[in-house]
DRENPAMAR-249615 format. One record per residue: x, y, z of N, C-alpha, C, O in turn. Coordinates in steps of 0.02 Angstrom, whole numbers, plus 50000, padded with zeros to 5 digits. Example, Ala and Ser with C-alpha at 12.3 -4.5 7.8 and 13.67 -1.06 7.14 Angstrom:
BEGIN
506604971650390506154977550390506604983550390507124983450423506424988850354506844994750357506455000250394506705005750402
% end
This chain:
BEGIN
467484707958385467854709258439467594705558496467954701558526466964706758514466634700758558466514695658562466384692458613466564693058478466484687158472467064681058479467084674958492467454685458466468174682658499468374680658568468664676158597468064686258579467954685558677467444679458695467614674858733466974679758672466614674458690466714668258685466534664158728467044666758624467314660858597468044659358657468124653758682468374663458666468924662058718468524661158777468724656158808468164663358799467804661658867467464654958855467424651358905467214652658798466874647658812467324643558813467264639458859467984642658764468434636558777468684637158842468954631858858468704640258875469254640558941468644638659006468704634359049468324641459000467924639059073467734633059063467764630159009467424629859137467434623359134466614621859162466344616259166466364627559176465594628159194465134628759114465374630959061464584626759122464094627359090463904634259057463474634859014464294639459086464084645159053464654650859103464824649959161464864656659058465394661259087465144667859092464574669459076465494670959109465394678859125465774683059077466384682359070465384687959037466054692858981465534698858991464934698458975465864704959021465784709959045465014711059071464574714759050465034706159131464654706559168463974702959165463504702859204464094699959100463334696259076463624688259056464184686459039463024684559067463224677059049463114675258993462634677458961463444671858974463614670758892463714661458887464174658258912463104658658846463014653358833463394650158800463674654158762463604644058790464074639558746463744639058674463154637658666464224640458622463884639858550463714633758525463394633658473463894627758556463814620258534463424618458605463494621358659463154614858595462894611058667463314603458656463564601458603463314600058721463744593258727463184588058693462614587158716463464584658633462994579558596462824574158655463044572758711462294571958609461934565558666462344559558653462534558158596462504555458715462764549158707462544546258647462844546758593462014543058654461644537158622460984540358609460594541558655460834541758548460164546458530459834539958473459904539558412459334533858541458904530458514458664528958569458904530658624458084525158556457664522058617457844517058669457444515158712458564514558666458794509458690459454513758736459924510758762459364520158739460044524958765460154524158842460684524558872459494522758868459704525458942459944516258965460454514058991459414513158946459834505158947460534506058953460864506159004460724506858885461434505958871462014510558926462504508258956461694518858925462294520458979462134517259034462574519359073461684512359074461734510159124462024504959139462094502459195462274502459070462544496259073463384497259120463644502859123463674491859148464344492659178464964492259137464914489859080465524494259158465944496459097466264488759090466694488559047466104481359129466304476559095466034474359032466344471358987465434476159032464964475058956465304477258896465254473358849465654482758887465874486658848465744493058838465214495858855466214495658812466114503758800465324505858775465074504158721465044509258817464324513458789464384515358721464004512258683464784520058691464854522958638464914518958584464644520158530465244514158597465304508358547464654506858526464424508158470464414504358567463664501358580463244505458543462864503358499463304512358564462964516658529462954516958460462444517658426463564516458438463874519258372463644513658334463364515358282463684505258346463324501058332462674500058321462504496158276462174503758364461584504858355461404510358298460964509258257461724515758298461654520458243461824518458171461474519458122462384515658173462574513358110462304508758069462424508258009461734503858116461344498358096460584499858079460174495358073460444506558072459834508158073459604508358002459944511557961459074505457983458814504657918458674511557886458604516657919458654511257826458724516857768457934518557786457884524357804457454515757785456804517457776456564518857848456074522657848456784516957916456544517557968457044519358026457634517958018456884521858075457384525358120457454519358182457814521558227457284514858190457284509558231457974505258216458044505858155458404502058236458924497758234458744492658194458154490958197459134489358152459084483858104459014478158161459314478458214458554472858141458694465358170459284461958202459384458858254459724464258139460384458858165460794463558218461114460358259460814470558221461044473958262460454471958325460734468258365460004472858337459744470058403459674463758416459294463258463459854458858398460104453458394460884451558420461054446158443461314457258411461974458358433462004458558487462414456158526461424462358499461644464658575461184460858634461114462958691460924455458609460494452158672460944449858700460624445858735461644448858720461834446058770461964452158824462074451658885461934456958791462124462858832461264464458876461154467458929460904461858838460084464758882460064457658923459824458258980460264451258905460194445658943460624447459010460334446159062461194449859017461544454759075461204459959124461244460459185460754464359064460424469359113459874466059145459544469459184459644458259133459154456459160459474455359247459194457459298459904452859247460324453059293460754459259363461024459459419460544463059304460844471459333460684472059406460114469859419460944473959449460864478859511460834484959515461274489259518460014485359516459894493459509459804497059573459404495359616460124501059577460254505059662459774508659647459514509959593459594511159731459144515559751459534522659730460054523059698459164528159756459584534959754459914532559798460464530559780459744531859866460254534259922461064528959891461614529559917460914524359833461444519359821461554511259887462014507259892460974511659923461224507459977460724501059952460864495359970460154502459909459784495159900459934492759836460114496459790459844486659830459904483559763459404476659764459324472759811459174476559715458794471759690458894464059683459294461959641458674461459707458844452959677458224452259626457624452659641458504451159565457974447759500458254441459497458764439059521457594438259444457644431459423458194430659369458184434559321458664426059371458974427259308459064422559266458964416759282459274424559196459024420159135459214412859129459784410659128458494408659124458404403359151458504398059085458544391959094458544400659028458784394558958458364396258910457884399958920458504393858855458224394858777457494396158777457124400858763457424387858807456614386458805456164386158863455624383058863456424389958921456184392858978455954400158964456304403758929455504401858985455054408258983454824408459053454554413759066454834405159091454634406059165454734400959207454994395559190454474402759280454644398259331454234398259377453794402459370454194394059438453874395659481454164396859535454564392359545454194401959592454654403659634454484397759706453944398159735454844394059721454624386759762454834387759821454504385459867455464391759834455594392659916456024398559923456324400059872456134402659984456534405859995457094403860051456924401960108457744404260032458214400860070458414405060140458624403260195458294410360117458414415260183457844418660208457304416860185457854424260261457154427760289457414433860280458014435060276456844438960276456974446460291457524447960342457394445560397458104451160338458444453360405459144447560412459564447660457459134444360374459724439360366460354442860316460344446060264460834440460359461494441760325461784438660258462024433060268461814440760198461964436360136462554440360120462674446260134463074434060074463494437060041463394438459966462844438759939464024439459934463884440259865463714432959819464084428159828463224432459779463124426459741462854421559794462834415759772462614422359863462454415459897461704416859861461494422259838461374410359863460664409959851460324411659893460494410259951459644415859881459214416059930458554413659907458084414559946458404409759828457674407159836458004403359774458514404159741457334397659772457624394559709456804394559674456244395359699457094393259600456454395359554456414387359528456944384359531455964384459509455544378459487455264379259405454814382759383455704374659373455564376259310455254369259286455114364559324455154369259218454844360859175455564356959172455554351259149456164359759194456644354059181457204354559243457484349559265457314360759266457774361659322457424366959387456884369959391457904366559426457914368859459458574375459468459164374059461458344382159484458794388559469458734392859534458264394659569459374393759536459544398959613459334404059590459274404459529459134410459640459334416159642459784418659689459694418059749460374421959658460914422959683460944430459702460814434859661461174431859780461134439059806461694443859754462274442059755461484450559704462004452459693462464456459728462934458159693462474458659793463004460659835462904458059897462394454659907463294458959941463534457460008462834461860047462594466560015462624460560097462024462960157461574460860175461584454760174460984463860199460404460160236459774462660193459584468260176459544456660184458864456360146458594460560193458614459560253458224467360153457814471460189457034469860197456684470960246456794465860112456184462360130456084456260046456574454160014455484454960031455334450559985454654455059954454184457859982454834454459893454244456659856453884451459806453534453459759453984445959818453704441559766453404436959841453484438659900453004430459813452864427359875452984419559851453064418559791452994414859890453224407059864452484406659822451944409359832452734401559763452104399159722451984404959677451444404659648452434411259662452224415059618452424412159555452794407459569452344412659496452664413759416452864418759430452624423059468453484418859390454084422459382454484422559325454714416959313454674427759281455054428259216455694430959231455784434659280456274428859182456784432259200456864440459197456784444359151457074441559266457044449659261456554452159315456434458159314456224447759366455764449659402456074450459462456504446459479455904455059496456344455859572455894455059602455324457159591456104451459654456134447459712456264449759774455834450059818456724451159781456934452859858457214459659846457374460859788457314465059899457724471359905458264470659963458034469960019458884470859956459594470759984459724475060012459664479659971459854476860052460364482660094461204481560129461444478960179461414484760074462024482660070462334486160147462744482360173462234491160178462374492760233462024490060296462194490960355461474486260273460874484760331460534489660353460074488260392460614494460341460254500860388459604499960382459444497860327459094500960426458354501960407458094495460399457504495860381458314489160406458194483960409458004480160483458394476660516457364481660499457004475460556457194470660558457174466960509457554468460636457704461260645456974457360672456494458860706457194451660637456474447260661456414447360734456844447660777455804447160737455504446660823455474440560844455094437160809455724437660887455414430660920454844431260939454664436460967454534427360931453954423960966453964424261024453484427761039454284422461076454344423361140454484429661169454234431461222454854432961136454784440461160454084444061160453954449061195453664441061118453244445661085452604442861151452204446761177452654436261166452134434061210452244435061274451784435661314452964435461293453084439061368452844446261367452484447661416452944451161323452764457161314452154457961319451984463761333451744454261312450894456461288450684454261377450874448961400450384457761406449954459161475449574451361488449224449061443449634448561532449154445161543448504445461538448224450361563448154440661508447364443861503447104443161552447374438861587446614445861577446274447761619445444441861614445084440461566445424440061682444854434961671444154438561694444094443061735443704435561660443204439261652442664434661693442514428761689442424440261738441924437161793441164434961769440694438361747441224429061779440604427261770439834428061815439674425061866439494432261781438914432361849438544425161862438554420461821438254425061917437844419461933437194420961921437004426261946436774417561887436064418761894435774417561964436214415962004435324417761983434954417662053434564411362031434154411061985434704407762063434184400962071433454403662087433234407462130433114399362024432394401162051432014396462103432024390262106431714400462138431324396962212430854394262163430414398162181430634391662126429884387462127430134381262077430474382062026429964377062094430314369962070429934369362024429434372862023430054364361969430004362761902429254358861910429114354661952428884361061866428194353861882428454348061878429014346761858427884343261903428364336661923427954332061849427374332861832428514326961814428324325561751427874318861776427954314961823427414319361725426864313361714427104306661707427534306961663427064301661725427114295461724427224292961648427654289061627426684296561611426634293761535427064297561504427224295261449427354303161519427844304861464428644301961488429194302561461428454298861546429264296661559429254288661510429684285361481428444288161523428544279761480428584281961406429004278761375428274286361371428324288161280428884290261277429054290761219429444292561330429984295461311430824290261310431104287961359431054289661236431524284761229432164288661203432174294361178432684284361214433254288361176433374286561103433274280961080433654293161061433534292161004433824287060950434404284960956433414285060899433924277460871434504281560816434414286760785435044277560819435624282460783435234281660701434784277460696435394285460646435214283860595435424278260548436024276860547435014274860509435314269560477435804272760404435654277660370436334268760396436574271960335436464265360268436414259260273436444268460228436134263660164436704260660129437244263560130436624254960099437094252060080437474256360029438084255460025437204260659991437394264659925437994269859947438524269459917437914274559998438304276560049438864276360084438884275660145439394277060043440094272960086440254278560130440114284460125440664274560187440874278360233441604280760210442024276660191441734287960211442244290160182442554292760243442224294360292443204293160239443634297260287443614304860296443694308760250443524306360355443564315260352444014319160316444524315960306444034324660294444224328160274444944329760307445494330760282444744329760368445524334260406446044328060404446594329060431445914321860374446454316760378446784317660317447304314360313446624321760257446804323260193447134328660173446874334060189447824328960130448104334360142448194335760048448284331160008448134342760029448264345359963448764347959961448894352560000449264345459909449704348959899449724348959821449634344159783449884356759804450014356559729450734352959697451274352359727450534350359618451004349059595451524353059588451454359159590452354349259575452884353959546452824354259493452404350959462453274358759464453124359659393453374353159363453104350259316453844351559389454354345959341453944339559364454164334259341453364339359407453084333259410452594334359355452374329359327452314341959330451934340559292452134338359212451854335659164452794341459227453104340159143453214334159122453104332159065453524329659183453454323059191452674318459162452524314959113452454320059202451704318559191451464319959105451254316059062451564325659105451324326059025451674323458975451414322458921452324322058989452734319158925452564310658931452514307758877452494307458978452274300158986451554299558955451414295058915451124304258973450604302758944450514304358873450034301558845450994309458828450954309558761451294302358739451054298758696451944300658779452234294758749451544288158743451464284558694451264287958786450814282858784450334284858727450244280658683450024290658724449704290658680449814291458606449364291058564450384292458596450834295058526451084288458501450944286558444451554284158553451854278558517451344272758517450764273158536451734265958487451404260258489451894257258533452454255158519451624257358581452274253658647452214244658644451674241758638452594242758648452664234358643453314234358688453794238258690453154228358724453954226958769453764220158768453234217058769454694218058767454894212458751455294210658820455384215058862455514204758830455764201658900456464197658889456564195258833456744197158918457294192058922457674190958990457574195159033458064186059003458414187159063459174185459040459354183458984459654186959107460234188759116460514184459161460314184259220461094179759135461464176159202461994182859221462304185359174462114186159301462374191459288463224188859328463664192459352463184180859321463824176859364464404180759343464784183359384464484181359277465214183159244465484191259243466064193459244464744195559240464994203159258465304203659316465824206659327464824199259368464904199659445465514197559470465784199259522465714193059419466444191259463467004196359436467434198559475466964198359356467174204059345467484209559381468064211659387466744211559410466714219259438467104213459511467624216459520467114208759551467394205359608468094205859615468484207559659468154203359538469154205059528469604210759528470194211459542469144214759506469534221559473469234227359521469474233059514468744226259567468514232859590469014238359626469064244459619469374233559669469954238259703470454242059645470544248159648470714238359599471214239359561470974246859517471304252159514470294245259485469984250059463469884256659494470024262159470469624255159552469484261359588470364264959624470524270459645470664259659617471404263759626471564269559572471574275659582471704265859507471774269359450471334274359436471584279759418470794274159439470194278859403469844282259452469524287159435469854280659505469544285959563468864284959561468594290059583468364279959540467984279359535467614271359555467944266159552467124271359570467084261859595466694259359521466364262659480466894252559522466554250059461465984246759474465824243159521465634248859415464854246159450464394242659378464684242959324463874240259381463764237859334463514240859265463574238959207463174246559297462994250859257463474253759174463244256159122464094252459189464524253759146464484247359091464404247859030464544242759120464314235759090463914237459038464154238658983463304237559050462594237159023462464244058981461984244158942462864249458987463194253458928463344251858863463084251858808463964250058893464534247058847464064238758786464184236758729463694236958827463094231558794462734235258758462674233858698462414240558782461894243258747462284248058672461974248558619462754250058680463044253058632463164246758571462984246458512463474243058605463474235658527462734234758516462514236958463462394232458550461634231858523461514238158483461484236758423461444243458493461244249958449461674248058396461384248058341462304246358395462624245558327462444241558279462374241658218462364237358330462114230158278461274230758257461074227958206460894233958293460364237058257460084244458252459624246858285460374246658214460224253858205459634257758205459634263558223459074254058183458424256258190458184259058257457794263758267458574253958316458364257358378458464263458401458084266458440459094265758372459464271658398458964277658349458954283658364458624275058295458234280958263457674280558279457454276458319457254286258243456744289458275456394293558218456694297358181455444291758213455144295758175455184302458184455204305158240455204306358111455024312958102454464313958053454704313757997453884314858051453534316158018453374309557974453184304357999453464310457907453504304157879454174302257853454184299457798454734303357885455294302257890455654299157935455464300457992456144295157932456454292057987457274292958001457744290557970457244297558059458204298758070458694294258093458584292658151459104292058072459534288758081460044291158121460474294258090460114290658186460744293358214461434291558210461494286058236462084293958186462654290158189463094290958253463674288758255462814293858302463074292758365462654289458410462114287058391462854289158470462644285658536462654290858583463174293758597461834293158622461844297458670461504291658714461054288058693461694291258759461324286258817460904289458870461324291558911460324290858891460164293958941460044288959009459924283059001460074290559042460054286859120459494291059160459564296859180459074288159165458534289059222458544287559287458544281959312458544295159325458724295059385458174297559433457984303359427457934293559479457414295859523457674301059574458084299459617457364309159566457674311759634456974314259678456404313359657457134317459740456634318159779456004324659734455414324659751456184328259694455714333459654455454326759603454844325759602455794323459571455334319659508455964316159478456524316059502455764313559429456314309659376456544314359322456184317459283457294314259328457754316959275457984312459243457934306759267458324313259178458494310159126459324311759107459474311059048459644312959135460334315759122460524310559050460224305259042461054312759002461234313158948461924310358946462304314958958462314303458935462964302658928463154304658860462894301758812463484308158854463754310858764464204306358723464784305158742463954303958668464604300458637464834294758680465424293858695464244290458703464314284058765464794279558690465104274558707464814280658639465114275258602465804275758603466114270358602466214282358605466794283258614467044280758682467604278358671466864279958755467014281558801467144272358844466794267358834467634272858881467754264058906467474263658973467114268358990467574259259011467174259659070467294265659137466894268559174467794265759132468024272059181467724276959153467484280159199467554280259085467404286459089466564288159088466244293359092466374280759082465534278459093465334281159160464954285659177465784276059199465634277559269465774282159316465534281959373466284287759292466374293659314465744299359284465484303759318465624298059224465034303059214464264300459219463774303659201464274294459246463744294459303463724295559344463164297359362464354295459406464294297459449464384303959458464334305259518464544310659411464524315059395463654317459400463384320559446463424315359352462744315359338462224314359401461784318459417462344308859429461924305859468461974312559533461504314959565462754314259538462714320059614462364325759586461964328659624462444328159516462024334359496461374332659518461114335859564461044327459485460194325959504460254326259570459854330659587460494324259617460294322959685460444331259713460184332459767460754335859686460824341859718460334346159670460254351959687460084344459626459724349159583460094353859551459864359559541460644352359533461084356659471461234355159425461734357659398460814349659391460764347759309460644355259266460204359159283461094356359211460764360659172460344357759109460334351659098459994362359068459674361959019459964356458985459704350958974460714358958964461154355558910461194347658919461154343258877461304347458993461464340059013460774335259013460864329659037460384336158999459614334558987459474333758923459174328858901459714338858888459264340658798459524333758764460044330658779459064332158719459474327058663459374318858706459014317658755459734315158676459734308058699459464304258639459024306558603459814296958629459604294358582459134287358593458704284558559459474285858662459114280958679459224279558766459764281558788458814276758807458784276658857458694269658921458304264858918459084271058963459124265059020458924266859092459204271359124458474263159114458174264159189458414257259228458344251359215458694260359278458734253959322458264255859396458304260059441457784250059377457174249759427457454245659499457264246259558458094240559462458194237559513458604239459574458784235259615458734245759579458934248459636458394249359692458434249159753457924250359654457344250159711456994241259730456514240059766457354237059699457034229459717456584227959661456294222559661456504232259611455954230359550456144223859511456644223659475455714218159520455864210859490455664211559401455914208159356455304215459396454924214259338454514220859307454034222559343454584223559268454174232359256454244232459182454664228559158453864236559137453744237459080453844245459076453324248359091454324249259063454814254859058454204258458994453924255158950454114266059005453984270058953454434272858936454924274358970454284274458851454844277058805454824283958824454304286858838455484287058826455584293258851455534297658755455814295958703455234301258763454954306158696455424309558687455614312058740455814311558627455684307558557456104302558548456324302958490456354297658578456584293458573456174287058557455554287458554456484281058545456024277558502456084269858559455604266058556456594268158601456754262558640456914264158727457184269458744456774260758761456954261558819457294255058856456944250058848457884253858893457984246658908457724246758996457944251659027457444243759021457284243059087457734236959140457464231559151458284238459162458634232859228458214231059276457804235459290458184226059307457844225359366458314222259418458924221759407458074220359466458554216759541458744209759519458454205659483459334209559553459704202459532459484197859584459534199459643459204191659564458954185959614459164180559610459074177859555459424177659649459804169059635459034165359622458474165859647459284161959577458664156959547459044149859531459654149059533458584145459516458824140559487458824136659418458384132659403459474138559369459504136959326459944131159303460404128559335459744129859248459964122959218460744125859198460814130859163461154122959219461944123459170462284118159179462434115459232462424116159117462894110659088462514103959108462864099459129461734102759103461444097159138461254097359219460924093159249461514102859245461414103659306460934108659348460864114259325460674107459393460294113959423460704119059469460834116259523460894124259467461234126959515460904135459514460584138659472461134136859575460744143659579461204149559542461824150259542460834152459520461384158359475461124165159483460524164559495461274170459482461324177459497460794180559418461064181359364460194181759427459824181159363459344187659363458994188959412459334191259309459154199359309458704198359237458864196559180458074200359269457584199959211457864209759164458134214659190457674208859105457714215759064457234216759027456924211659010457024222259005456534222558969456434227958896456484234058907456344226458846456464232658809455564236758781455174233558745455444242158802454834244958761455384249258712455904252558718454864246958654454924250258590454364255058558453974257258600454264256758497454004259758447453824257158406454074258858352453234251258404453044246458366453054248758277453204245658227452834255358290452854258358224453424259358183453294261058125454214258458203454734258458186455104253458190455444251258144455064250958250455374246058249454994238058259454574237358305455154232658216454904226258230455174223358261455754224258282454554216658275454884212058349455504209358341455884209358390455664207358291456314203058246456934209358291457424206558315456914215158297457624218558299457504220658356457934224458379456854218958401457014220458469457194213658491457574214758538457144207358486457174202958519458044203258493458434200958535458304205158445459084202958428459454208758491459964207658524459074213958493459594218958536459504216558610459824219058656459014211258617459074210758694459484205658705459784204058757459464201958627459994196258648460694197258631461144193558650460774203358587461464205058604461764208358674462334207458695461234212458707461354212458791461464206158813462054205058828461124201958820461094196858857461984191758847462264187958886462164193758782462734188258760463294193258781463854190858791463194199758790463834204358796463814204158881464364204158908463364204058914463324204758982463564197359009463864197459063463474191658983463414187059009464184184358993464364179359024464604187158950465364186058909465544191758901465444194158845465864195758953466154203558932466794202258877467084206858848466954195658870467624196958822467424197158770467874197758729466884197058746466424198958678466634205858643466764206358583466644211658697466734217558686467554220658650467714224358605468014215158718468704214558681468844211458607469234214158567468554206758596468594204458532468014204858482467934201358433467574210258506467174213558460466834206858418466834206558356466614202458454466004199258421465464196958449465014194458416
% end
């Protein structure tokens, strides 16, 4: 009878124990754990938008190895997106008012970065997803966003530190309580009392006159002669006129890749010149109609990209690459465009350029150039590429020898347009001419293919009608 009463009492009560005949009775069955494994605490803390915690725990428990109590690799791999999300989670303090701003996931091939600069200061108000710091990596610049709206309480990392995904860099108070407002230097200086002037005691002058100097000593004393500098010691400027600034990670990466290219490839450059008269006339005649229809200006880059596509299709070896003892021929054309930014050189990629028309190419170039200037290019937008075009002419370069962008095998260099005297139909005329250069890997590409490629560029640019007729 007492057992029946005990079961009824346990079933009916809402607390952890019940009183039966004045005595405390414990429940017969304890509440089961939600997730009995080493990932339990992290999974329980996952927000609801990441999925049901019980279903995740069931996935882990069902995927255990028969010979071990740890989950299988397949199950852990399937939970990788959840752990990437936990690196961005907002861990609250006991009061629930403080949240941590952490470094987000930066990319598959990026393990760490450098905390370049803080965009906010302690005491500043921030909104949700507002950038508060920038992380520089070998390839891109990534923003660290505020997880909640509030006031920055403090920074827990310093500029120049090497950080990894999940590293805490700042603490944010959602209510703004306990955050000291930054004091102005003027208030601090005004609150300080004026410094008291120290009285300098004057020493009494001695009454005894100094001994008179002899005439011989006056004759022997002479001003010291300046030291003679030897010809072997150069006169260097003082160190105060020099500045030492650490290299950015992007600049280090660019320097390393260019030096590797110089050490690995058998670099050789061939040149040619292009008469820009017809392409400039085409642009002048249709630039207004082109802008009105497509919403983007017609430039020279689209013409050279189309010419490069035609040249790569005629000479497929220039679009190929050496991989060990093999040659990989690509049946697609992804052209990289070298863009100079204040932080360094970046090379975004125009995907499937062989399937684009002039308008598509101009729109893509305009979009990538804006992202490069703003520092918002992603890893995917710079990965790959089978051929590169570098336009040094926008800076006024007359002639140069570009360096290959590894692992590609060739790069085309464009230069400035200069009016030069040319012989046209037996007459000397002023023509807008451009030097073009092709640097290629001589291990793979012979001089014949390189010259044929540049001649194809020259033919298409000087007579764009060839693209329409495919000749």
